[in-house]
C-alpha positions as CSV (number, residue, x, y, z in Angstrom):
1,M,110.4,86.5,117.1
2,G,107.9,88.9,119.1
3,S,107.0,92.4,118.3
4,H,105.6,94.7,120.8
5,H,102.3,96.9,120.1
6,A,101.8,99.6,122.8
7,A,97.9,99.5,122.7
8,H,97.3,102.8,125.0
9,T,98.7,106.2,125.6
10,G,99.1,107.8,128.6
11,D,100.1,106.1,132.0
12,L,97.3,103.6,132.2
13,A,97.5,100.4,134.3
14,F,97.1,96.7,132.3
15,S,93.9,95.8,133.3
16,G,94.1,92.4,131.4
17,P,92.9,91.4,127.8
18,P,91.3,94.1,125.8
19,S,88.5,93.2,123.0
20,Q,89.1,91.8,119.7
21,D,88.0,95.0,118.3
22,S,90.8,96.7,119.4
23,L,93.5,94.2,118.7
24,I,92.3,94.6,114.9
25,Q,92.5,98.2,115.5
26,A,96.3,97.6,116.5
27,M,96.6,95.5,113.3
28,R,96.0,98.1,111.1
29,E,99.0,99.9,112.5
30,T,102.5,99.1,110.7
31,S,104.2,99.7,113.9
32,F,102.4,95.8,115.3
33,Y,104.4,93.9,113.2
34,G,108.1,94.9,115.1
35,R,110.8,93.8,113.3
36,R,108.7,92.3,110.6
37,R,107.1,96.6,110.5
38,P,106.0,97.1,106.6
39,A,105.7,99.8,104.4
40,A,101.7,99.5,105.0
41,V,98.6,97.8,106.1
42,E,95.4,96.9,103.8
43,H,92.8,95.8,106.0
44,L,90.2,93.7,104.6
45,E,86.9,92.0,106.2
46,T,84.3,89.2,105.2
47,H,81.9,88.1,107.9
48,I,83.7,85.5,109.4
49,S,87.8,87.2,109.2
50,H,89.7,90.0,109.6
51,V,92.7,89.9,106.9
52,F,95.8,92.0,107.0
53,L,97.9,92.5,103.9
54,T,101.3,93.7,104.4
55,D,103.8,94.3,101.7
56,D,105.2,90.7,101.3
57,L,102.9,88.7,104.1
58,V,99.5,88.2,104.7
59,Y,98.0,87.9,108.3
60,K,94.1,86.5,109.1
61,V,92.2,86.6,112.7
62,K,88.6,84.6,112.9
63,K,86.0,86.5,113.8
64,A,84.6,85.8,117.1
65,V,81.7,84.4,115.9
66,R,79.0,82.2,115.8
67,F,76.5,81.0,112.8
68,A,74.5,78.2,111.8
69,F,77.4,76.5,109.7
70,L,80.2,77.6,112.1
71,D,81.6,78.2,115.5
72,Y,84.5,80.4,116.4
73,S,83.2,81.7,119.3
74,T,86.1,80.7,121.6
75,L,89.8,81.3,121.8
76,A,89.9,77.4,121.4
77,R,87.9,77.0,118.6
78,R,89.5,80.3,116.1
79,R,93.1,78.4,117.1
80,Y,91.8,74.7,116.3
81,F,90.4,76.3,112.9
82,L,93.4,77.7,112.1
83,H,95.7,75.0,112.4
84,E,93.1,73.4,110.3
85,E,92.9,76.1,107.6
86,F,96.8,75.7,107.9
87,R,96.8,71.9,107.6
88,L,94.4,71.6,104.9
89,N,95.8,74.0,102.8
90,R,98.6,72.6,102.4
91,R,98.0,70.3,100.5
92,L,97.6,73.1,97.4
93,A,99.5,75.6,98.7
94,P,102.4,74.5,101.0
95,S,104.8,77.3,99.7
96,V,102.0,79.8,100.7
97,Y,100.7,78.8,104.5
98,L,103.5,79.5,106.6
99,G,102.4,79.0,109.9
100,V,99.8,79.8,113.3
101,L,101.2,82.9,115.7
102,P,100.0,83.5,119.0
103,I,99.2,87.3,119.6
104,S,99.6,88.1,123.6
105,Y,98.9,91.2,125.2
106,G,100.4,92.5,128.6
107,S,101.6,95.6,129.9
108,D,103.8,96.6,127.2
109,G,101.3,96.3,125.2
110,W,100.7,93.6,121.7
111,E,102.9,91.0,121.3
112,L,103.6,88.9,117.9
113,G,104.8,85.6,118.8
114,S,104.6,85.7,122.1
115,N,103.3,81.8,123.7
116,E,103.0,84.0,127.4
117,N,98.8,84.1,128.1
118,P,97.8,84.1,124.2
119,V,94.8,86.3,123.8
120,E,94.0,85.3,120.0
121,Y,96.1,83.7,117.8
122,T,96.4,84.7,113.4
123,L,97.4,82.7,110.6
124,I,100.4,84.0,108.5
125,M,100.7,83.6,105.3
126,R,102.8,84.5,102.3
127,R,101.1,87.4,99.9
128,L,100.2,86.1,96.6
129,P,100.1,88.6,93.3
130,A,96.7,89.4,92.7
131,R,97.4,90.8,89.3
132,R,97.9,87.1,88.6
133,M,94.5,85.6,90.2
134,L,92.5,83.6,87.9
135,D,89.4,86.3,88.4
136,R,91.6,89.4,87.4
137,L,93.8,87.0,84.4
138,L,90.4,86.2,82.9
139,E,88.8,89.9,83.0
140,S,91.7,90.8,81.0
141,N,91.9,88.2,78.4
142,Q,95.1,86.3,79.1
143,V,94.3,83.0,80.3
144,T,95.3,80.4,77.9
145,P,93.8,76.7,77.4
146,Q,97.2,75.2,78.5
147,M,97.3,77.1,81.4
148,M,93.4,75.5,82.4
149,R,94.7,72.3,81.4
150,S,97.5,72.8,83.8
151,V,95.0,73.3,86.8
152,A,93.2,69.3,86.0
153,E,96.8,67.9,86.2
154,I,97.0,69.6,89.3
155,L,93.5,68.9,90.6
156,A,93.4,65.3,89.1
157,P,96.5,63.8,90.9
158,F,95.2,65.7,94.3
159,H,91.6,64.0,93.6
160,T,92.5,61.3,93.9
161,Q,94.9,61.1,96.7
162,A,92.1,62.7,98.4
163,P,90.6,60.5,101.5
164,T,87.6,58.7,101.2
165,G,85.3,56.3,103.2
166,G,82.8,56.6,106.1
167,R,82.0,60.0,107.2
168,I,83.3,61.4,104.2
169,N,81.3,58.8,102.0
170,L,77.9,60.2,103.5
171,A,78.2,63.7,102.2
172,G,77.6,62.4,98.7
173,H,74.8,60.4,99.4
174,P,71.5,60.9,97.5
175,K,69.7,61.9,100.8
176,Q,71.9,64.4,102.3
177,V,72.7,65.6,99.0
178,R,69.0,66.2,98.3
179,K,69.2,67.9,102.3
180,L,71.8,70.5,101.2
181,W,70.0,71.3,98.1
182,K,66.5,72.0,100.3
183,E,68.5,73.8,102.8
184,N,70.3,75.7,100.1
185,L,67.1,76.9,98.8
186,S,65.3,77.5,102.1
187,E,68.0,80.1,102.9
188,I,67.9,81.9,99.6
189,F,63.8,82.2,99.4
190,P,63.9,85.4,101.9
191,L,66.1,86.9,98.3
192,V,63.0,86.3,95.6
193,G,61.7,89.2,94.5
194,R,65.3,91.4,95.4
195,L,67.9,89.7,93.7
196,L,66.1,86.8,91.3
197,D,62.3,86.2,90.4
198,A,59.6,83.8,91.6
199,E,59.8,82.2,88.0
200,C,63.7,82.0,88.3
201,F,63.5,80.2,91.7
202,G,60.5,78.0,91.2
203,A,62.4,76.6,88.2
204,V,65.8,75.6,89.7
205,S,63.6,74.2,92.4
206,D,61.7,71.9,90.0
207,F,64.5,71.3,88.5
208,G,66.3,70.1,91.6
209,E,63.5,67.7,92.2
210,R,63.6,66.0,88.8
211,F,67.2,65.8,88.2
212,L,67.9,64.0,92.1
213,T,64.8,61.8,91.1
214,K,66.0,61.0,87.9
215,Y,69.6,60.1,88.9
216,R,69.2,58.4,92.6
217,D,70.5,55.4,91.4
218,L,73.7,57.1,89.4
219,M,74.5,58.8,92.7
220,E,73.8,56.0,94.9
221,R,76.4,53.8,92.6
222,R,79.2,56.4,92.6
223,F,78.6,56.3,96.7
224,E,79.2,52.7,96.4
225,E,82.5,53.3,94.3
226,G,84.2,56.2,96.0
227,W,83.4,59.3,94.1
228,I,82.7,61.2,97.4
229,R,86.1,62.4,98.3
230,E,87.6,64.8,101.1
231,V,88.7,68.0,98.5
232,H,88.8,71.6,98.3
233,G,84.9,72.5,98.8
234,D,85.6,76.0,97.7
235,L,87.1,75.7,94.0
236,H,86.1,78.6,91.9
237,C,88.5,81.3,90.2
238,E,89.2,83.9,93.0
239,H,91.3,80.9,94.6
240,V,93.2,80.0,92.0
241,C,97.0,82.1,91.0
242,F,98.8,81.4,88.9
243,A,101.9,82.7,90.9
244,P,105.5,82.9,89.0
245,E,106.8,79.8,90.6
246,G,103.3,77.7,90.0
247,I,99.8,77.1,90.1
248,Q,98.5,78.2,93.8
249,I,94.9,76.7,94.7
250,F,94.4,78.2,98.1
251,D,91.5,79.5,100.5
252,C,89.6,75.8,101.0
253,I,86.8,75.0,103.3
254,E,87.8,74.4,107.0
255,F,85.2,74.9,109.4
256,S,82.9,71.9,107.9
257,Q,84.4,68.7,106.9
258,K,80.6,68.6,105.4
259,L,81.1,70.9,103.0
260,R,84.7,70.2,102.0
261,C,83.4,66.1,101.5
262,C,81.3,65.9,97.9
263,D,81.4,64.0,95.0
264,L,83.8,64.8,92.6
265,A,81.8,66.0,90.1
266,S,80.3,68.7,92.9
267,E,84.2,70.2,93.2
268,I,84.9,70.3,89.4
269,A,81.0,71.7,88.4
270,F,81.8,74.7,90.7
271,L,85.1,76.0,88.7
272,L,83.1,75.1,85.4
273,M,80.1,77.4,87.0
274,D,82.5,80.1,87.8
275,L,84.4,80.4,84.5
276,E,80.8,80.0,82.6
277,V,79.6,82.9,84.6
278,R,82.9,85.1,83.5
279,G,82.3,84.3,80.1
280,A,85.1,81.5,80.1
281,K,83.2,78.7,78.6
282,S,85.5,77.1,76.2
283,L,88.5,77.3,79.1
284,G,86.4,75.6,80.9
285,K,85.9,72.5,78.0
286,E,89.9,72.7,78.0
287,F,90.0,71.9,81.7
288,L,87.4,69.4,81.6
289,T,88.5,67.2,78.7
290,R,91.7,67.5,80.5
291,Y,90.6,65.8,83.9
292,L,88.2,63.5,82.3
293,E,91.2,62.1,80.2
294,L,93.4,62.0,83.9
295,M,90.4,60.7,86.0
296,D,88.6,58.0,83.1
297,D,85.3,59.3,85.4
298,R,83.0,58.4,82.7
299,D,80.0,59.1,84.8
300,L,80.9,62.7,86.0
301,P,79.4,64.8,83.3
302,S,75.8,63.5,83.7
303,L,75.8,65.2,86.9
304,L,77.2,68.3,85.9
305,P,74.1,70.6,85.2
306,F,72.9,69.3,88.7
307,Y,75.9,70.4,90.3
308,K,76.8,73.8,88.2
309,C,73.3,74.8,89.6
310,Y,73.7,74.0,93.4
311,R,76.6,75.8,93.1
312,A,75.4,78.9,91.4
313,M,73.1,79.1,93.5
314,V,75.2,78.7,96.9
315,R,77.6,81.3,95.2
316,G,74.5,83.8,94.1
317,K,73.7,83.7,98.1
318,V,76.6,84.3,99.4
319,E,77.1,87.4,97.1
320,G,73.7,88.7,98.2
321,L,74.2,87.9,101.8
322,R,77.6,90.0,102.3
323,P,76.2,93.2,104.3
324,N,77.5,95.7,101.4
325,G,74.9,93.5,98.9
326,A,77.1,92.5,96.2
327,S,73.5,92.6,93.9
328,A,75.6,92.7,90.5
329,H,77.5,89.4,91.6
330,A,74.4,88.0,93.1
331,M,72.3,88.5,90.1
332,R,74.7,86.7,87.7
333,Y,75.0,83.5,89.7
334,F,71.0,83.5,90.2
335,E,70.5,84.1,86.1
336,Y,73.0,81.0,85.3
337,A,71.4,78.8,87.8
338,G,68.7,79.2,85.7
339,H,70.1,78.9,82.0
340,V,71.4,75.5,83.4
341,T,68.0,73.9,84.6
342,W,67.7,73.0,80.5
343,E,71.2,71.7,80.6
344,G,70.3,68.7,82.1
345,F,67.6,67.2,79.4
346,K,69.0,68.6,76.3
347,P,68.2,68.4,73.4
348,F,65.2,70.1,73.5
349,I,63.5,72.4,70.7
350,I,61.4,74.9,71.4
351,I,58.7,75.9,68.3
352,V,56.9,79.4,68.9
353,C,54.2,80.0,66.5
354,G,51.2,82.2,66.2
355,L,49.1,84.5,63.7
356,T,51.4,87.3,61.7
357,G,51.9,90.4,64.1
358,S,50.7,88.4,67.5
359,G,54.6,88.5,68.8
360,K,56.1,85.4,68.3
361,S,59.6,87.2,67.4
362,T,59.6,89.0,70.9
363,L,58.8,86.1,72.5
364,A,61.4,83.6,71.2
365,R,64.1,86.8,71.5
366,A,62.7,86.4,75.2
367,L,63.3,82.8,75.3
368,S,66.6,83.6,73.9
369,Q,68.1,85.7,76.0
370,R,66.5,83.5,79.5
371,L,67.7,80.2,78.4
372,G,70.7,81.2,76.9
373,V,69.8,79.5,73.3
374,P,70.0,80.6,70.1
375,V,66.7,81.5,67.6
376,I,66.6,79.8,64.3
377,N,64.0,82.1,62.5
378,S,62.0,79.8,60.0
379,D,61.5,82.2,56.9
380,A,65.0,83.6,57.0
381,T,66.2,79.6,57.2
382,R,63.5,79.1,54.1
383,K,64.3,82.0,52.3
384,A,68.3,81.0,52.4
């Protein structure tokens, strides 16, 4: 199934494999794909991958990069993690992930699918309809309660069958959760003053410490009872597609088992948080109710405020560190994290009192907006 793409014009002699950059340039051209030549190619770039969208297929190449949390610096490592991405994502989207192909380079230029001295590898996926992604459907108010219950009905058996024990369990131990929480805050700290204010950062930091202390025994018990599983790890609205052939949940974390293993409360909190940030809290409740019916996990809701806050901070960090700086998105997640800090300690009442004209109403309105809670006016209530 090899396909050729001439990498050079003119009569240049073959002088060994060129850079990854020249491959990326070649993959932008329709001629690269040989017999499967598409009408057009759309190129998307993230900080760790290049993605090429053709008529009906998607080709993904991992960048030759190394960060604190992943290492794709060698061809062997890129090949390994592409195969891991294929293996792990076939758990929830088997019809989407088609395989990993080698890419070779010789005197005739690039060849896709040739095993002769591969210089790169690409993951091939079936292209899913963008308009059927959960985030897009939410924007156009096309998501029904039954659709969210259906997502729960896919995730519950997946979570039930997911591996647990040994190294997987360690990811959910209270000490490891606290370590991850602190690492995340230290990575977010440089964004304070730009994408979130010091007050919000302080409130979130204090909330985490208080929550982890208060619920340490429950986390220990869940660790011992096997509620820590190897799951998806990146479960937000952009990774759920209501495709014509059925719900596809894709693009899990393949580069780090540590980040893929967590308490099921953390996995569920990610999707709930993203739904709430997008204004779909009631749909989140439908999802959670059905999920809990199927899982019989009575303690999971107690941990949701912490994990929703943690996941919102992670998402805010990812958005905030993008090269283009998606600051509006990042700020939305950070603001949500600030609101959630109160969830773990409800019910509560804040009473604002003072002399006439001292600014009670102004302060109450500001608190209402910051905390996401209603204002009850005592004067209006008394006269009602």
